[in-house]
Each structure stands twice: as structure tokens, then as C-alpha cells.
C-alpha positions in Angstrom: -36.2 43.3 -22.4 -33.9 46.2 -23.3 -30.5 46.1 -21.7 -29.3 49.5 -20.6 -25.5 50.1 -20.5 -24.3 52.9 -18.2 -21.4 54.3 -20.3 -20.0 56.7 -17.8 -17.1 54.5 -16.9 -16.3 53.8 -20.5 -16.6 57.5 -21.3 -14.2 58.3 -18.5 -11.9 55.5 -19.7 -11.8 56.9 -23.2 -11.1 60.5 -22.0 -7.8 62.3 -21.7 -7.9 61.9 -17.9 -5.4 59.4 -16.5 -8.0 57.8 -14.3 -9.7 55.4 -14.7 -7.1 53.5 -16.6 -5.9 50.0 -17.2 -6.1 49.0 -13.5 -9.7 50.0 -13.3 -10.4 48.2 -16.6 -8.8 45.1 -15.2 -11.0 45.2 -12.1 -14.1 45.6 -14.2 -13.1 42.7 -16.4 -12.7 40.6 -13.3 -16.0 41.7 -11.9 -17.6 40.8 -15.3 -16.2 37.3 -15.0 -17.5 36.9 -11.4 -20.9 38.3 -12.5 -21.2 35.7 -15.3 -20.4 32.9 -12.8 -23.3 34.2 -10.7 -25.6 34.3 -13.7 -24.7 30.7 -14.6 -25.5 29.7 -11.0 -28.9 31.5 -11.1 -29.8 29.9 -14.4 -28.7 26.4 -13.4 -30.6 26.3 -10.0 -33.8 24.4 -10.3 -33.0 22.8 -13.7 -33.7 19.1 -14.2 -30.6 17.1 -13.7 -29.0 19.6 -11.3 -30.9 18.8 -8.2 -27.9 17.2 -6.5 -25.8 20.2 -7.4 -28.0 22.8 -5.7 -26.1 23.2 -2.4 -22.8 23.7 -4.3 -24.4 26.0 -6.8 -25.7 28.2 -4.0 -22.3 28.3 -2.4 -20.7 29.2 -5.7 -23.4 31.9 -6.3 -22.6 33.5 -2.9 -18.9 33.4 -3.5 -19.3 34.9 -7.0 -21.5 37.7 -5.8 -19.1 38.6 -3.0 -16.1 38.5 -5.4 -18.0 40.7 -7.9 -18.6 43.3 -5.2 -15.0 43.2 -4.2 -13.7 43.7 -7.7 -16.2 46.5 -8.4 -14.7 48.3 -5.4 -11.3 47.9 -6.8 -12.2 50.0 -9.8 -12.2 53.1 -7.5 -9.4 51.8 -5.3 -7.0 51.6 -8.3 -7.8 55.1 -9.3 -7.2 56.4 -5.8 -3.8 54.6 -5.6 -2.7 56.1 -8.9 -3.9 59.6 -8.0 -2.0 59.3 -4.7 1.2 58.5 -6.6 0.7 61.4 -9.0 0.2 63.8 -6.1 3.5 62.6 -4.7 5.3 63.4 -8.0 3.8 66.9 -7.9 5.3 67.7 -4.5 7.8 70.6 -4.3 11.5 69.6 -4.4 13.3 72.9 -4.1 15.1 72.1 -0.8 16.8 69.0 0.5 14.0 68.6 3.0 11.4 68.8 0.4 13.3 66.3 -1.8 13.4 63.8 1.1 9.7 64.2 1.8 8.8 63.9 -1.8 11.0 60.8 -2.3 9.4 59.1 0.6 5.9 60.0 -0.6 6.7 58.7 -4.1 7.9 55.4 -2.6 4.7 55.1 -0.5 2.7 55.9 -3.6 4.5 53.3 -5.7 3.8 50.7 -3.0 0.1 51.6 -2.9 0.0 51.6 -6.7 1.5 48.1 -6.7 -0.7 46.7 -4.0 -3.9 47.8 -5.7 -3.3 45.7 -8.9 -1.8 42.9 -6.9 -5.0 42.6 -4.9 -6.9 42.7 -8.2 -4.8 40.0 -9.6 -5.5 37.8 -6.6 -9.3 38.4 -6.9 -9.2 37.8 -10.7 -7.5 34.5 -10.1 -10.3 33.6 -7.7 -12.8 34.4 -10.4 -11.0 32.0 -12.8 -11.2 29.3 -10.1 -14.9 30.0 -9.7 -15.4 29.6 -13.4 -13.7 26.2 -13.3 -16.2 25.1 -10.6 -19.1 26.6 -12.7 -17.9 24.6 -15.7 -18.5 21.4 -13.8 -21.9 22.5 -12.4 -23.5 24.8 -14.9 -26.4 24.0 -17.1 -25.5 23.1 -20.7 -27.6 25.9 -22.1 -25.4 28.6 -20.4 -22.1 26.8 -20.6 -20.7 29.3 -23.1 -21.1 32.0 -20.5 -18.8 29.9 -18.2 -16.2 30.1 -21.0 -16.6 33.9 -21.2 -16.4 34.2 -17.4 -13.1 32.3 -17.4 -11.6 34.3 -20.3 -12.7 37.6 -18.8 -11.2 36.8 -15.5 -8.0 35.5 -17.0 -7.7 38.8 -19.0 -8.3 40.7 -15.8 -5.5 38.8 -14.1 -3.0 39.4 -16.9 -4.0 43.0 -17.1 -3.5 43.5 -13.4 -0.1 41.8 -13.6 0.9 44.5 -16.1 0.0 47.2 -13.7 2.1 45.5 -11.0 5.0 45.2 -13.4 5.0 48.9 -14.5 5.4 50.1 -10.9 8.0 47.8 -9.4 11.1 49.0 -11.2 11.1 52.3 -9.3 10.5 50.7 -5.9 13.5 50.8 -3.6 12.1 48.0 -1.5 13.4 45.3 -3.7 12.2 42.5 -1.4 8.6 43.7 -1.8 9.0 44.3 -5.5 10.4 40.9 -6.1 7.7 39.2 -4.0 5.0 41.1 -6.0 6.5 40.0 -9.3 6.9 36.4 -8.2 3.3 36.3 -7.0 1.7 37.7 -10.1 3.8 35.5 -12.3 2.7 32.4 -10.4 -1.0 33.5 -10.6 -0.8 34.1 -14.3 0.9 30.7 -14.9 -1.6 28.8 -12.7 -4.8 30.5 -13.8 -3.9 30.9 -17.5 -3.8 27.1 -17.6 -7.1 26.9 -15.7 -8.8 29.3 -18.1 -7.6 27.5 -21.1 -8.9 24.2 -19.7 -12.3 25.7 -19.0 -12.3 27.2 -22.5 -11.5 23.7 -23.9 -14.1 22.0 -21.9 -16.7 24.5 -23.0 -15.8 24.1 -26.7 -16.0 20.3 -26.4 -19.5 20.6 -24.9 -20.6 22.9 -27.8 -19.3 20.6 -30.5 
């Protein structure tokens, strides 16, 4: 079987265009993690010794597929949020009225550009948690894929956090900004440990 890779996203990512960028890449990494969890479920179902796990494997598969679809949508959503912000910065500012309108548009754009990676961080954290469940249920022959899933999802989470952190300094709504920073920091702290635990479990099973 030949695996065909559609390189259009990577070609666009490597181009001089500002979108897609790091936010879209984070969402794609998260989707990759969720997809690997789904694959592990598919390849563990029906295997000897996993009969009792089938109901949970099927639940996990459904959750992983739903999360993959959600993260895939976030690739485009992140680009739209960034483009909205850039459009606000390009607004005219010759008069006081234009300056006020532009300033409000920039703040709205910054909020949207913060909410997009914040949502991605939450979804990526969910992907890490799914990988932890897959580590306890997956067939030994595909356990390395569980490790890759956890690490990809954790990378997605940390990457999304960076995209939150770059936007919040310019936000005037400091309560919103501080909440966003606190939330992503907590997610990174929690799920970084989870991903490392999954990685350690996988390595011990491969020894």
C-alpha cells in the first residue's frame, strides 16, 4: 500500500503567506494525535485478550474521531482569526473617529486570535487524555503509536499556548487576558505530565 501525502497544507505553511501559521500547525498536530488514538482503537478491537475492553475501545474510538474532526476545523478557524486581526490593523486611522473604530476592531481581533488557540489548547489537552486511556487499552503491537499520539498532542497544546501568549499583551481586557494565560498554563502543566507518563509507560512496554 502506498501512502499518499497531500502536501498542500505544508506547501502553504512553508510559503511567504502569514497563514496558515503556527496556530494551524498546532491544530494539525493535535488532530494527528487524535487520529493515532483512533487508529490504535481500530487495531485493538477484536484482538485476543481485549474482548473485555471492546465497549471502552469503541467509546474511545468515537471520542477520538470527533476530536480529530474538531481539531481539523481549527486549522481553518485559526487562519480566519489571524486574518481578521490583520484586517483590523489595515483599517484607516486618519481621523479620531477612524482611530476609535480601528482600535475597537483590533481589540476584537486580538480577542478572536486568542480564543482560537485557547480552544485548540483545550482540544489538544483532551487528545492527551485520550492517549492516556489508549495506553491502558491498546494492543501491545501498536503501543508505540499511543506514545506518538500523546507526544503529538502535548506538542500541539504547548504550541497553541504560545499563540495565546503572543496575543494577550496587547489586550486591554486584562481580566480576559489573565484568565487565558492561567488556563493554558494549567493545561500545559497537567497534560505535560500526562504525556510524559504515557511516554514512560510505552517505553517500559517496549523494553
